[in-house]
N, C-alpha and C positions, 0 to 999 in steps of 0.2 A: 488366630490364622498362624500357622508354623512358619510360613515363608517371613512373616512380619517379625516373629521372634527370632529367626535367624538374623534377618538384616539388622535388626536393633542391636543384637550382641556384637555382629560383626563390625559394625561401625564404631560402638563404645567402648571395644577393647583399648586399654592403654598399654601400660608396660607388662610384657610377658614375666609369668613367675620363671624363675631360674631354669627349674628343671625342664619346663616347656621351652625355653629359650634353646636350651643344649640339645634337647630332642630334636628341635627344628634343625639345627646346624648339623647335627649327625646325618639326617634325612637328605639335606641337601649336600652335604658330602657324598653320601653314597649315590644321589642322583647324577651329580657331576661326574662322577667315576663310571658310572654306567654308561652314560654319554659319550665320554672319551674311549671306552673300551670298544663300543660300536663303531665309533669313527675308525678306530684302528684297525680294525677286522671288517672294515667296508661295510657295515651293515646299517640300515636305515638309509639308504641313498635315495629310494623314491620319494620319501618325504623331503630330503634337502633338495632334489630335482626341481620339485614342483614349487617348493618354498622360494626357490632362487628365482624360478620363472615369475612366480607371482609379483617377486620385487617389491615396490613400494616406495615409501618416501624417506626410508632409511631412519626408522624409528628406533631399532632394535637389532643387536646382533645375536643369532642364535648361538647356541652353545658350541664350541669348536669351530665356529666361524668367525670371519672377519668383515663381510660385508653387512651394511645395514639394509635391512627389510622394513616392511609394515611390521607393526607388533603381532597381529595375527599370524601371519606368516613365519616369522621368528618362532613364534610359540611352537607352530605346529612342527616345524623342523627339530626342535629341541625335544618335544614330546617324543617323535618316532623314534629319535637317536636313543633317548633314555630306556624306552621299553624295548628296543630291538632284539636285545638278547635276553628278554625276559628274566633280566637278573636284579629288577628292582623291588622295593620292598611291599609288603603286605600286610593289612590288618585282619586279623583272623576272624573276629566277629562279623565283620563288614564283607570280607572276601573281595577287598578292593586294594588297588594299587593307588595309595594317596600321592605318593611324591610326583607321579608323572602326570597327574591331572591337577596340581597345584603349582608346582615349581615353573614350568614353562611360563605359565601367565605371570608369575610374579617376576621372573627374570625380563620378561619382554615388556610388561607393562610398567615395571620399574624402571627401565631405561626410558620408555617413552614420557613417563612423567618428570624422570630428574629426581626419583626417591633415593633416600639414603640407605646403606647397608641396613641400619635398623628397621626402615619402614618397610624394606623388601623381606626382610627375615619374619616381621610381624605378619605381614599380609599371608606368606607362605604358610606360616602356622596356623592361622585361621583357614587357609584352604585344607590343611592336612586333617583339621579337626572336622571340618563341614564334610570332607570325602567320607571319613570315617563313621560318623554319625547317620549320614544317609544311607550308606550301606547296612550298618546294623540296625537299621529300622526294620528290617526284611530279611534276616540272615539267610543267605542263599538263594532268596526269593526271585531275584532278576535272573540267576543261572538255571533254576528252574523251569523259567519260562523261555530259556535257549538266548539269553541276553548276556552281555558281557558287562557285569557290574560296573568296572571302571568307566566304561564308555558312557553308561546310563548316568552316573553321579557326577562324573567328571563334568560334564558340561557346566552344572551348576557352581562346582567348587570353583573351577575357573572363572566363571562370571562374578562370585563373590570376590576372590582375589582380585580380579581386575576392578571392580568397584570400591573396595577398599583403597586401592591405590589411586584411583582416580576422584577418590575425596566425597563419593557419593553421599546423600542424605537416605536414610533407612527407605524412605517411599520410592526413591530411585531404584535402590539396591532390590527391592520387593518386585519391581517390574523387570528388572535384569534377570532375577532369577525365575520368573514366569517365563519370559522369553526363552531362556535356555533350556527350560524343561521340553519345549518343543523340538528341541534338536538333539535331545537324549537318545542315544542308539547304541549298537554294537551287537550284531548277532554272533553267536557261538557256531555258526556253520563250520567255521574254519576247521573246528574239531575233526571233522571228516573228509579232510581236503589237505594239500600241502599249499594252502593260501597264505597270504601275509597280513591278511585283515586285522587279526589281534593287536599286532604292533602299530597299525594304523589308528586303531579307535583312539587312543590318546592325543592323537594329532588332531582329528577332528573335534574331539572334545574341547581341547585347548583353543582352537581357532574358533570354534562356534561360541564359547565362552565368553571371550574377549568381543566378540561380533554381538552377543546378546548385550553385554555392558554398553557397547557403543550405541546400539539402537536404542537403550533405554535412556542414555544420556541425550539422544536426539530427541527424545518424546513420545516414543514408542512405548505401548504398554503391554504387560503381560499378567495373565491372572494369579492373583495373590493365592488362591487355593490349588496352585501347581502341583504341591505334594499330596494334600489331604482330598483333593476333589473327587468325584464319583468318576471322573475320566483324567484323574491327575496321574504322577508318575508311578505309585503304587499300584493303582486300580489298572493300569493300561499294561505296566510292564514286569510286575511282580507275580508270580504264581503262589506266594505263601503269604500269609497273614502279616500286616504291617502295624508296628507299635509305635504310633509318631510320638509318644512321650519320652522315646530314646533319645530324639533329636534335641530336646529340650532339658531334660532331666540333668540338673548340676551342671548346665551349661555356663561355663566362665568359672566353674570351682572344681571340676573333674575333667580333666583332658585325657581323650582318647590318643591323641598325639604322641603319647608319653608309652603307648602301648603298642606300637607299630613294629611288626618282626622286619629285620634285614636278613635278605637272603644269602646262605653261605654257597648254595648251587645254583647256576645260572639255568633254572628250569622252574616248571610250575611247581608253586609252593605246596601244593596238595600231596606231591610225592616225596618232599623232603623228610617227612617223619620216616617213611619206610626206608629211604634211603640211610638214614641212620641207624635203623634198626639192622638192615643188612650188614653194615659196617660194623655194629656192635657184635653181631654174630663171630664175625673174626675169620671168614672164610676166603678161599680164592679161588679162582675160576677153574684151575686145572684138576681139582678135587671136588668140584660140586656134582652130585647126581640129578638132585631136584631141589627148587626154591619155592618155599610156600610163604607168599605174605597176605596180611590182613589189613584191608583197607576200609575206611568210611563208605557207606554208600553214595554219600553225595559226591566222594571224590572219585569212586569209580568209573562214573561213566565220561569224566573229564581226562583222566590219566590214563584208561584203560579202554580206548576206543577199538572198533572193530579191527583195525591193522595192527594193533599192540601185540606184540609177543607172536605175530604169525609172519610179516614181511617186514624187511627193513624200514625205517623212517623214509617217508617220502619227500622229506625235505629236512634241513636242518632244524627249523622249527617246530616241525612235527616231532623230532626226537625228544625235545623239550616236554611234550605231553606224552610221552611213550615211557610209562613206567616199567615195564618187564625190559624193554632194552637198556634204560638208565642203569636199573639195578645190574644188569649183565655188564653195562660199561664200567660200574663201580669196581665188580668183582674181578673184572681183568686188569683195571690200570689203577685201582687202590684210591682214586678220587673223581670226582666229576667236577670238571672245569670248563671254561670257556672253551677250551680246545677239544672238550668232549663232542661239543656239536658242531663239527665241522664238515663239508662236503666227503673228505677222505674218510674221516673218522666213522661217519654214519653208514659207510659202505662196507666196514668189516665184517666179513662173513663169520668170524670167529665170536662176535658178539652177538650176532642175531641167533647162532646155534644156540648160546647160553641163554639167550631170552627165551627161546621157545622152552626151556625148563622152568620158567617161573609161572606158578598157579596163583592167582588171585581170590582170596575169599572176602567175604564181608566183614566187618569188624563192628559191632554194635557199641555206638558211643552216644550218650545223651549231651551232646555239645556240638559247637560248629567243627565242620570237616578240617578245618585250618588249625585247628587246637586238638586234635585227636592226638591219641598215643600211638606208637606204632610197634607191630611185632613182625618176626620174620623166622621161619623155621627153615633150615637148611641142611639137607641131608648129603652127606660126604659118600664118595664112593666104597669106603670101607664099613658104611652103615651107621656110622655115627651120625648124631643128629646135634647140630648147634643151633642154639635159639638166640636171637636178639630182641632185647625189648628196650624201648626208650619212652617216657612219659611225655614228652612232645618234641618237635623239631628244633635243632640248635638254630639261633638265630631268632626264634619267635620272641614274643614278648616274656613268657615265663621263663625262658632260657636264652638271654639275649647276649649279642657279641658286645664285648666290652670295647671301648675306644681303641685301644689298641690293635684289637682283631678287627675291628672296622678300619682302620688306617693300614693294615696289612692288605685286606681285600681292594681298597683305594689305590695302594700302591701296585697291586698286581695288575688292576685294571688301567693303570696309567703306564704299563710295561715296564715298572720299576725305573720310571724317569728321574733323573737327577733334580729335577723341579718339583716332583710329586708332593713331597711333604710340606714345601713352600706354599703350595696352592692350599693343602690340606688346612695348614695354619691360617690362612686368608680366610678360608671360609668358616672355620671356628670363631674367627674373630671379626665375622662380617658385620656384626653390631657395632662395630667402631668404624667401620669403613665408609668413607663420603659417598661412593656409590659401587657400580659392579665393575669397574674399569680393569682393576687389577685382576680379579678371578676370570673374567673372560680373557684379557690377554694370556693368562698362564693356560688356562684349559685349551685355547688355540695352539699355543706354543708346543705342549704336550702332544697334542693330537695329530701333530705334522709327522 
């Protein structure tokens, strides 16, 4: 039973290997920074509004907040913030955002249970590993069925994190995973609209994962066959073959948590390699006559919807999934940053005119879309053709951001606040902290 194997591993993990501990700290830093940036830009407010209305017994503070809420409500608010700018990390093989469906539960339940910094960091690392492996069992399979993979696997990874911090026995954690599977969801219908639902999916996953753990602790049961069953997670929600051996092969000795990419652009990861290729070509918007980019077919229907390259993005979030518009913004501005996707920015007519010059062709690649190479051909007004090629996207597991570059991203997300690097040091040293108090206090101060 695969959920039994997963539960026994999660309960039995002791000290993390040094590289896994460091990777977990890096992704924690990135997640906290993305939440602070969202708070600074006023994003993710719906999650905050509802979480505060739910209230609760004051078990946990959400990131950037000071008021205590119930642990599920705090986790929901934190998750919506982390994902609000679509600037959070991605595992290429799983096409999952692992931090946003692991960190909120680790922080919320860690506070509720009085866990140490080391215990919270370990639970978070286990959540990262779980989310990555659950997604990699059926690469792009959930997306092919019209499901958001992070919303699907996130409920289970959140339940596992909560169960670890609540000191579950394996048998109880199996029930928590079985219960969580029935709440796994997240429709990709937002791709054809200006809806906010993608940013809300991790909030629901975090809330429901903790709820599943609480139900299991109260004696509720869930199917042990939640993953492999004929009506289980993959049979119901994936449209591609599932190899469940991926979930447990070398579990505990090989860590996918060390292979998660960190985004340098606040947009869908599937367009990053194209942005890098366009940047490598070295053109500027005022000299461009035609732009041809080559995109993995699995990426194309996500970042090249019917509106892309035809009309202006319907919302700031829609712009993050509009490859032609984002390419045009890069050519005009020389960079793609959080400021690229503001209401004022997406309304710029000159960007739209350049976006209409972008032609998208299929790039055949025998591998996951998120790890495909990038290629762009840019024809200039004088007839010259500039070509940009990259083997993979910057920030991916193959071309990672180093710690200095990650700190630079964190500093920018914090608005270059005077205490940003103090917070970064606290997160990198979380294993030696007695609890989360200092991290939460600093995050709230920087977000004001």
